[in-house]
N, C-alpha and C positions, 0 to 999 in steps of 0.2 A: 100262782107263783110265777114271777118273771125272772128267769135265769139269764136273760140277755142273749138268747140263742136264736132269735128271729133271723131267718134267712141263712142260717148255717146248714151245713151238710153233716149228717151223722151216719156212721156205719154200726150196725148192731148184729152181732153173731147170735145164733140161737133165737132169731127173731120170730120163729113160727109159733111159739107157745111159751107159757110160763113167764119167768122173769124177763127174758129177752123181748117177748111180745109186749109186756107191760112197759118196758123201757122205751120201745118204739112208740107206743101210744103217748107216753109222757113227752117225748121229744117232738112228736107231731103237734101236740097241744101247745108246745112252746114256740111253734112256728118253724121248726126245722124241716128240711127235706131229708128223708130217711131211706137208707139202703139196708135191707135185711138179708141175711143169709142163713141157711139151715141145710141139713143133709136131705131131708125128706121133701121132694119137690111138690108133692100134692098138698102137704100141710103148709108149705111155704106159699104156694099160690093162694090157698084159702085165707091165710093170714094177710097177705098183701091185699086181697080183695076186701077183706073185713076192715083193714086199716084205712083203705081209701086212697085219696089223692096224695101226691108227693111221696109215694113209696116206690122204690125200685127193689125188686126181689131177684136174687141170684142164688141158685142152688150151689152149695159149696160145703166141703168138710175142711174146716180150717186146720185140721191136723195133717192134711195132705198138701204139701207145697204146690203141686200142680193145680189144685183147685183155687188157689189164691194168687197165682201169678198173673 
């Protein structure tokens, strides 16, 4: 499927597993550069390594304003 996202940048919360991880995979397949965040740094690092290139991983809890500023 071509959603016309080639070269775009996408941010995905909860990107270390489940639906967030699947969304990150789909966006990468569409040609996006993807930033993922999650609370668990170890899982986040493993997900970023698994997803491969064009992924930026940042540990963050989006319910805490200080983590997303």
